[in-house]
Structures are given as C-alpha cells and as structure tokens.
RODO-845076 format. One record per atom (N, C-alpha, C): residue number from 1; residue in one letter; chain; atom name; x, y, z. Coordinates in nm, 4 decimals, decimal comma. Layout:
N
<domi=NUM nuba=a drendo=A marvex=CA u=X v=Y w=Z>
...
END
This chain:
67
<domi=1 nuba=m drendo=A marvex=N u=0,0840 v=-0,1174 w=0,0000>
<domi=1 nuba=m drendo=A marvex=CA u=0,0000 v=0,0000 w=0,0000>
<domi=1 nuba=m drendo=A marvex=C u=0,0889 v=0,1243 w=0,0000>
<domi=2 nuba=k drendo=A marvex=N u=0,0548 v=0,2193 w=-0,0831>
<domi=2 nuba=k drendo=A marvex=CA u=0,1309 v=0,3438 w=-0,0873>
<domi=2 nuba=k drendo=A marvex=C u=0,0620 v=0,4476 w=0,0001>
<domi=3 nuba=t drendo=A marvex=N u=0,1433 v=0,5265 w=0,0705>
<domi=3 nuba=t drendo=A marvex=CA u=0,0909 v=0,6326 w=0,1555>
<domi=3 nuba=t drendo=A marvex=C u=0,1567 v=0,7641 w=0,1173>
<domi=4 nuba=f drendo=A marvex=N u=0,0935 v=0,8724 w=0,1559>
<domi=4 nuba=f drendo=A marvex=CA u=0,1451 v=1,0061 w=0,1271>
<domi=4 nuba=f drendo=A marvex=C u=0,2623 v=1,0357 w=0,2193>
<domi=5 nuba=v drendo=A marvex=N u=0,3724 v=1,0855 w=0,1627>
<domi=5 nuba=v drendo=A marvex=CA u=0,4938 v=1,1122 w=0,2391>
<domi=5 nuba=v drendo=A marvex=C u=0,5412 v=1,2537 w=0,2076>
<domi=6 nuba=i drendo=A marvex=N u=0,5857 v=1,3269 w=0,3099>
<domi=6 nuba=i drendo=A marvex=CA u=0,6420 v=1,4604 w=0,2945>
<domi=6 nuba=i drendo=A marvex=C u=0,7909 v=1,4517 w=0,3241>
<domi=7 nuba=f drendo=A marvex=N u=0,8731 v=1,4978 w=0,2310>
<domi=7 nuba=f drendo=A marvex=CA u=1,0186 v=1,5016 w=0,2477>
<domi=7 nuba=f drendo=A marvex=C u=1,0610 v=1,6467 w=0,2606>
<domi=8 nuba=g drendo=A marvex=N u=1,1535 v=1,6740 w=0,3517>
<domi=8 nuba=g drendo=A marvex=CA u=1,2014 v=1,8107 w=0,3676>
<domi=8 nuba=g drendo=A marvex=C u=1,2706 v=1,8309 w=0,5007>
<domi=9 nuba=d drendo=A marvex=N u=1,2723 v=1,9555 w=0,5443>
<domi=9 nuba=d drendo=A marvex=CA u=1,3325 v=1,9915 w=0,6731>
<domi=9 nuba=d drendo=A marvex=C u=1,2232 v=1,9839 w=0,7791>
<domi=10 nuba=i drendo=A marvex=N u=1,2264 v=1,8776 w=0,8593>
<domi=10 nuba=i drendo=A marvex=CA u=1,1221 v=1,8508 w=0,9579>
<domi=10 nuba=i drendo=A marvex=C u=1,1864 v=1,8379 w=1,0950>
<domi=11 nuba=e drendo=A marvex=N u=1,1284 v=1,9056 w=1,1921>
<domi=11 nuba=e drendo=A marvex=CA u=1,1819 v=1,9049 w=1,3287>
<domi=11 nuba=e drendo=A marvex=C u=1,0780 v=1,8423 w=1,4216>
<domi=12 nuba=f drendo=A marvex=N u=1,1206 v=1,7386 w=1,4929>
<domi=12 nuba=f drendo=A marvex=CA u=1,0359 v=1,6757 w=1,5937>
<domi=12 nuba=f drendo=A marvex=C u=1,0847 v=1,7231 w=1,7301>
<domi=13 nuba=l drendo=A marvex=N u=0,9976 v=1,7807 w=1,8094>
<domi=13 nuba=l drendo=A marvex=CA u=1,0375 v=1,8326 w=1,9397>
<domi=13 nuba=l drendo=A marvex=C u=1,0755 v=1,7188 w=2,0335>
<domi=14 nuba=e drendo=A marvex=N u=1,1842 v=1,7375 w=2,1070>
<domi=14 nuba=e drendo=A marvex=CA u=1,2308 v=1,6343 w=2,2003>
<domi=14 nuba=e drendo=A marvex=C u=1,1356 v=1,6185 w=2,3185>
<domi=15 nuba=d drendo=A marvex=N u=1,0785 v=1,7289 w=2,3669>
<domi=15 nuba=d drendo=A marvex=CA u=0,9898 v=1,7231 w=2,4827>
<domi=15 nuba=d drendo=A marvex=C u=0,8570 v=1,6552 w=2,4502>
<domi=16 nuba=d drendo=A marvex=N u=0,8093 v=1,6775 w=2,3285>
<domi=16 nuba=d drendo=A marvex=CA u=0,6796 v=1,6225 w=2,2900>
<domi=16 nuba=d drendo=A marvex=C u=0,6910 v=1,5682 w=2,1481>
<domi=17 nuba=a drendo=A marvex=N u=0,7054 v=1,4371 w=2,1350>
<domi=17 nuba=a drendo=A marvex=CA u=0,7246 v=1,3751 w=2,0037>
<domi=17 nuba=a drendo=A marvex=C u=0,5982 v=1,3790 w=1,9192>
<domi=18 nuba=r drendo=A marvex=N u=0,4915 v=1,4350 w=1,9731>
<domi=18 nuba=r drendo=A marvex=CA u=0,3659 v=1,4418 w=1,8979>
<domi=18 nuba=r drendo=A marvex=C u=0,3512 v=1,5723 w=1,8216>
<domi=19 nuba=i drendo=A marvex=N u=0,4560 v=1,6528 w=1,8137>
<domi=19 nuba=i drendo=A marvex=CA u=0,4527 v=1,7774 w=1,7370>
<domi=19 nuba=i drendo=A marvex=C u=0,5658 v=1,7741 w=1,6352>
<domi=20 nuba=a drendo=A marvex=N u=0,5303 v=1,7986 w=1,5094>
<domi=20 nuba=a drendo=A marvex=CA u=0,6301 v=1,8035 w=1,4023>
<domi=20 nuba=a drendo=A marvex=C u=0,6208 v=1,9396 w=1,3339>
<domi=21 nuba=y drendo=A marvex=N u=0,7335 v=2,0105 w=1,3275>
<domi=21 nuba=y drendo=A marvex=CA u=0,7403 v=2,1375 w=1,2567>
<domi=21 nuba=y drendo=A marvex=C u=0,8009 v=2,1126 w=1,1193>
<domi=22 nuba=v drendo=A marvex=N u=0,7265 v=2,1435 w=1,0150>
<domi=22 nuba=v drendo=A marvex=CA u=0,7758 v=2,1291 w=0,8784>
<domi=22 nuba=v drendo=A marvex=C u=0,8236 v=2,2669 w=0,8337>
<domi=23 nuba=h drendo=A marvex=N u=0,9565 v=2,2827 w=0,8253>
<domi=23 nuba=h drendo=A marvex=CA u=1,0154 v=2,4114 w=0,7889>
<domi=23 nuba=h drendo=A marvex=C u=1,0216 v=2,4305 w=0,6383>
<domi=24 nuba=n drendo=A marvex=N u=1,0440 v=2,3221 w=0,5650>
<domi=24 nuba=n drendo=A marvex=CA u=1,0617 v=2,3316 w=0,4211>
<domi=24 nuba=n drendo=A marvex=C u=1,0222 v=2,1977 w=0,3585>
<domi=25 nuba=v drendo=A marvex=N u=0,9348 v=2,2017 w=0,2594>
<domi=25 nuba=v drendo=A marvex=CA u=0,8958 v=2,0806 w=0,1878>
<domi=25 nuba=v drendo=A marvex=C u=0,9782 v=2,0740 w=0,0596>
<domi=26 nuba=k drendo=A marvex=N u=1,0592 v=1,9688 w=0,0481>
<domi=26 nuba=k drendo=A marvex=CA u=1,1416 v=1,9512 w=-0,0716>
<domi=26 nuba=k drendo=A marvex=C u=1,0694 v=1,8684 w=-0,1765>
<domi=27 nuba=h drendo=A marvex=N u=0,9873 v=1,7741 w=-0,1309>
<domi=27 nuba=h drendo=A marvex=CA u=0,9153 v=1,6860 w=-0,2224>
<domi=27 nuba=h drendo=A marvex=C u=0,8057 v=1,6147 w=-0,1445>
<domi=28 nuba=s drendo=A marvex=N u=0,7011 v=1,5764 w=-0,2130>
<domi=28 nuba=s drendo=A marvex=CA u=0,5972 v=1,4949 w=-0,1509>
<domi=28 nuba=s drendo=A marvex=C u=0,5363 v=1,4054 w=-0,2578>
<domi=29 nuba=g drendo=A marvex=N u=0,4793 v=1,2954 w=-0,2146>
<domi=29 nuba=g drendo=A marvex=CA u=0,4178 v=1,2022 w=-0,3083>
<domi=29 nuba=g drendo=A marvex=C u=0,3727 v=1,0762 w=-0,2380>
<domi=30 nuba=f drendo=A marvex=N u=0,3233 v=0,9822 w=-0,3158>
<domi=30 nuba=f drendo=A marvex=CA u=0,2755 v=0,8558 w=-0,2629>
<domi=30 nuba=f drendo=A marvex=C u=0,3808 v=0,7483 w=-0,2864>
<domi=31 nuba=y drendo=A marvex=N u=0,4237 v=0,6832 w=-0,1769>
<domi=31 nuba=y drendo=A marvex=CA u=0,5306 v=0,5832 w=-0,1835>
<domi=31 nuba=y drendo=A marvex=C u=0,4962 v=0,4638 w=-0,0962>
<domi=32 nuba=g drendo=A marvex=N u=0,5520 v=0,3493 w=-0,1330>
<domi=32 nuba=g drendo=A marvex=CA u=0,5406 v=0,2294 w=-0,0525>
<domi=32 nuba=g drendo=A marvex=C u=0,6506 v=0,2269 w=0,0526>
<domi=33 nuba=d drendo=A marvex=N u=0,6351 v=0,1425 w=0,1536>
<domi=33 nuba=d drendo=A marvex=CA u=0,7331 v=0,1342 w=0,2620>
<domi=33 nuba=d drendo=A marvex=C u=0,8714 v=0,0947 w=0,2111>
<domi=34 nuba=d drendo=A marvex=N u=0,8779 v=0,0146 w=0,1076>
<domi=34 nuba=d drendo=A marvex=CA u=1,0073 v=-0,0303 w=0,0549>
<domi=34 nuba=d drendo=A marvex=C u=1,0807 v=0,0797 w=-0,0212>
<domi=35 nuba=e drendo=A marvex=N u=1,0135 v=0,1869 w=-0,0579>
<domi=35 nuba=e drendo=A marvex=CA u=1,0754 v=0,2957 w=-0,1333>
<domi=35 nuba=e drendo=A marvex=C u=1,1237 v=0,4106 w=-0,0456>
<domi=36 nuba=l drendo=A marvex=N u=1,0811 v=0,4145 w=0,0791>
<domi=36 nuba=l drendo=A marvex=CA u=1,1058 v=0,5315 w=0,1640>
<domi=36 nuba=l drendo=A marvex=C u=1,2531 v=0,5644 w=0,1843>
<domi=37 nuba=s drendo=A marvex=N u=1,3347 v=0,4667 w=0,2171>
<domi=37 nuba=s drendo=A marvex=CA u=1,4752 v=0,4962 w=0,2479>
<domi=37 nuba=s drendo=A marvex=C u=1,5491 v=0,5497 w=0,1258>
<domi=38 nuba=e drendo=A marvex=N u=1,5206 v=0,4967 w=0,0086>
<domi=38 nuba=e drendo=A marvex=CA u=1,5877 v=0,5429 w=-0,1133>
<domi=38 nuba=e drendo=A marvex=C u=1,5483 v=0,6871 w=-0,1471>
<domi=39 nuba=v drendo=A marvex=N u=1,4204 v=0,7177 w=-0,1387>
<domi=39 nuba=v drendo=A marvex=CA u=1,3736 v=0,8524 w=-0,1701>
<domi=39 nuba=v drendo=A marvex=C u=1,4176 v=0,9510 w=-0,0625>
<domi=40 nuba=a drendo=A marvex=N u=1,4198 v=0,9083 w=0,0641>
<domi=40 nuba=a drendo=A marvex=CA u=1,4652 v=0,9952 w=0,1729>
<domi=40 nuba=a drendo=A marvex=C u=1,6119 v=1,0321 w=0,1545>
<domi=41 nuba=d drendo=A marvex=N u=1,6944 v=0,9390 w=0,1108>
<domi=41 nuba=d drendo=A marvex=CA u=1,8349 v=0,9701 w=0,0838>
<domi=41 nuba=d drendo=A marvex=C u=1,8477 v=1,0718 w=-0,0289>
<domi=42 nuba=k drendo=A marvex=N u=1,7620 v=1,0617 w=-0,1276>
<domi=42 nuba=k drendo=A marvex=CA u=1,7660 v=1,1522 w=-0,2431>
<domi=42 nuba=k drendo=A marvex=C u=1,7308 v=1,2953 w=-0,2027>
<domi=43 nuba=y drendo=A marvex=N u=1,6344 v=1,3121 w=-0,1105>
<domi=43 nuba=y drendo=A marvex=CA u=1,5867 v=1,4451 w=-0,0743>
<domi=43 nuba=y drendo=A marvex=C u=1,6372 v=1,4950 w=0,0603>
<domi=44 nuba=g drendo=A marvex=N u=1,7254 v=1,4247 w=0,1249>
<domi=44 nuba=g drendo=A marvex=CA u=1,7862 v=1,4804 w=0,2445>
<domi=44 nuba=g drendo=A marvex=C u=1,7635 v=1,4057 w=0,3738>
<domi=45 nuba=g drendo=A marvex=N u=1,6848 v=1,3008 w=0,3763>
<domi=45 nuba=g drendo=A marvex=CA u=1,6772 v=1,2181 w=0,4960>
<domi=45 nuba=g drendo=A marvex=C u=1,5576 v=1,2373 w=0,5857>
<domi=46 nuba=d drendo=A marvex=N u=1,5032 v=1,3598 w=0,5998>
<domi=46 nuba=d drendo=A marvex=CA u=1,3877 v=1,3813 w=0,6870>
<domi=46 nuba=d drendo=A marvex=C u=1,2594 v=1,3558 w=0,6102>
<domi=47 nuba=y drendo=A marvex=N u=1,1708 v=1,2783 w=0,6702>
<domi=47 nuba=y drendo=A marvex=CA u=1,0403 v=1,2568 w=0,6069>
<domi=47 nuba=y drendo=A marvex=C u=0,9348 v=1,2316 w=0,7126>
<domi=48 nuba=l drendo=A marvex=N u=0,8107 v=1,2522 w=0,6715>
<domi=48 nuba=l drendo=A marvex=CA u=0,6970 v=1,2373 w=0,7608>
<domi=48 nuba=l drendo=A marvex=C u=0,5844 v=1,1693 w=0,6837>
<domi=49 nuba=v drendo=A marvex=N u=0,5255 v=1,0678 w=0,7450>
<domi=49 nuba=v drendo=A marvex=CA u=0,4109 v=0,9980 w=0,6858>
<domi=49 nuba=v drendo=A marvex=C u=0,2885 v=1,0377 w=0,7694>
<domi=50 nuba=p drendo=A marvex=N u=0,2113 v=1,1370 w=0,7238>
<domi=50 nuba=p drendo=A marvex=CA u=0,0993 v=1,1864 w=0,8051>
<domi=50 nuba=p drendo=A marvex=C u=-0,0017 v=1,0788 w=0,8432>
<domi=51 nuba=h drendo=A marvex=N u=-0,0181 v=0,9771 w=0,7610>
<domi=51 nuba=h drendo=A marvex=CA u=-0,1145 v=0,8704 w=0,7897>
<domi=51 nuba=h drendo=A marvex=C u=-0,0788 v=0,7949 w=0,9185>
<domi=52 nuba=y drendo=A marvex=N u=0,0500 v=0,7800 w=0,9445>
<domi=52 nuba=y drendo=A marvex=CA u=0,0957 v=0,7062 w=1,0623>
<domi=52 nuba=y drendo=A marvex=C u=0,1356 v=0,7963 w=1,1787>
<domi=53 nuba=f drendo=A marvex=N u=0,1391 v=0,9274 w=1,1585>
<domi=53 nuba=f drendo=A marvex=CA u=0,1836 v=1,0193 w=1,2629>
<domi=53 nuba=f drendo=A marvex=C u=0,0654 v=1,0581 w=1,3503>
<domi=54 nuba=d drendo=A marvex=N u=0,0722 v=1,0215 w=1,4779>
<domi=54 nuba=d drendo=A marvex=CA u=-0,0360 v=1,0503 w=1,5720>
<domi=54 nuba=d drendo=A marvex=C u=-0,0009 v=1,1767 w=1,6488>
<domi=55 nuba=g drendo=A marvex=N u=-0,0107 v=1,2888 w=1,5809>
<domi=55 nuba=g drendo=A marvex=CA u=0,0244 v=1,4141 w=1,6452>
<domi=55 nuba=g drendo=A marvex=C u=-0,0141 v=1,5321 w=1,5585>
<domi=56 nuba=e drendo=A marvex=N u=0,0424 v=1,6451 w=1,5937>
<domi=56 nuba=e drendo=A marvex=CA u=0,0114 v=1,7701 w=1,5267>
<domi=56 nuba=e drendo=A marvex=C u=0,1235 v=1,8054 w=1,4297>
<domi=57 nuba=i drendo=A marvex=N u=0,0878 v=1,8408 w=1,3077>
<domi=57 nuba=i drendo=A marvex=CA u=0,1848 v=1,8810 w=1,2062>
<domi=57 nuba=i drendo=A marvex=C u=0,1669 v=2,0303 w=1,1829>
<domi=58 nuba=i drendo=A marvex=N u=0,2737 v=2,1057 w=1,2028>
<domi=58 nuba=i drendo=A marvex=CA u=0,2690 v=2,2507 w=1,1885>
<domi=58 nuba=i drendo=A marvex=C u=0,3629 v=2,2907 w=1,0756>
<domi=59 nuba=f drendo=A marvex=N u=0,3083 v=2,3584 w=0,9750>
<domi=59 nuba=f drendo=A marvex=CA u=0,3880 v=2,4067 w=0,8636>
<domi=59 nuba=f drendo=A marvex=C u=0,4317 v=2,5496 w=0,8947>
<domi=60 nuba=i drendo=A marvex=N u=0,5619 v=2,5719 w=0,8938>
<domi=60 nuba=i drendo=A marvex=CA u=0,6188 v=2,7029 w=0,9247>
<domi=60 nuba=i drendo=A marvex=C u=0,6384 v=2,7788 w=0,7945>
<domi=61 nuba=k drendo=A marvex=N u=0,5931 v=2,9018 w=0,7902>
<domi=61 nuba=k drendo=A marvex=CA u=0,6138 v=2,9852 w=0,6719>
<domi=61 nuba=k drendo=A marvex=C u=0,6916 v=3,1090 w=0,7132>
<domi=62 nuba=y drendo=A marvex=N u=0,8048 v=3,1270 w=0,6489>
<domi=62 nuba=y drendo=A marvex=CA u=0,8876 v=3,2436 w=0,6745>
<domi=62 nuba=y drendo=A marvex=C u=0,8552 v=3,3497 w=0,5708>
<domi=63 nuba=h drendo=A marvex=N u=0,8316 v=3,4694 w=0,6166>
<domi=63 nuba=h drendo=A marvex=CA u=0,8036 v=3,5794 w=0,5259>
<domi=63 nuba=h drendo=A marvex=C u=0,9344 v=3,6470 w=0,4868>
<domi=64 nuba=k drendo=A marvex=N u=0,9399 v=3,6962 w=0,3650>
<domi=64 nuba=k drendo=A marvex=CA u=1,0595 v=3,7669 w=0,3210>
<domi=64 nuba=k drendo=A marvex=C u=1,0666 v=3,9007 w=0,3937>
<domi=65 nuba=e drendo=A marvex=N u=1,1858 v=3,9325 w=0,4408>
<domi=65 nuba=e drendo=A marvex=CA u=1,2048 v=4,0578 w=0,5116>
<domi=65 nuba=e drendo=A marvex=C u=1,2340 v=4,1680 w=0,4116>
<domi=66 nuba=t drendo=A marvex=N u=1,1786 v=4,2833 w=0,4390>
<domi=66 nuba=t drendo=A marvex=CA u=1,2079 v=4,4000 w=0,3552>
<domi=66 nuba=t drendo=A marvex=C u=1,2820 v=4,5029 w=0,4369>
<domi=67 nuba=v drendo=A marvex=N u=1,3705 v=4,5715 w=0,3712>
<domi=67 nuba=v drendo=A marvex=CA u=1,4519 v=4,6725 w=0,4427>
<domi=67 nuba=v drendo=A marvex=C u=1,4134 v=4,8096 w=0,3953>
END
C-alpha cells in the first residue's frame, strides 16, 4: 500500500514527540514502505508519513524581510 509522504526539513520536538514542525517541503508524493529509504536519501533524509503520525503537524512559513 502506498501512503502520502512529505520530504524536507522537519523538526520533531524532544519534549513532545507528537509535534512536528515542517520548515521546508522539498518533495511529496505517494510511496510504498520499501521505497522510503531510497527517496529519503535523495531528498535529504527527513520525512513524515501523516497517515501514521499521531500528532500535530505545523507548517512554518517564513516571510521575506524587507529593508
């Protein structure tokens, strides 16, 4: 079975493993369990499978600063 996977810069808080901060999404798509490690190596190693994650996912958006 393929599930939706988010690859990018993801931070899991040490105090509460039920919160994931997604700082940057490099790639996302539907993958099987046997494909995850290969695709994670290609895009940087951090990934999140929302279907299996029992917690809160927070997407961080940085605004461009103007001077």
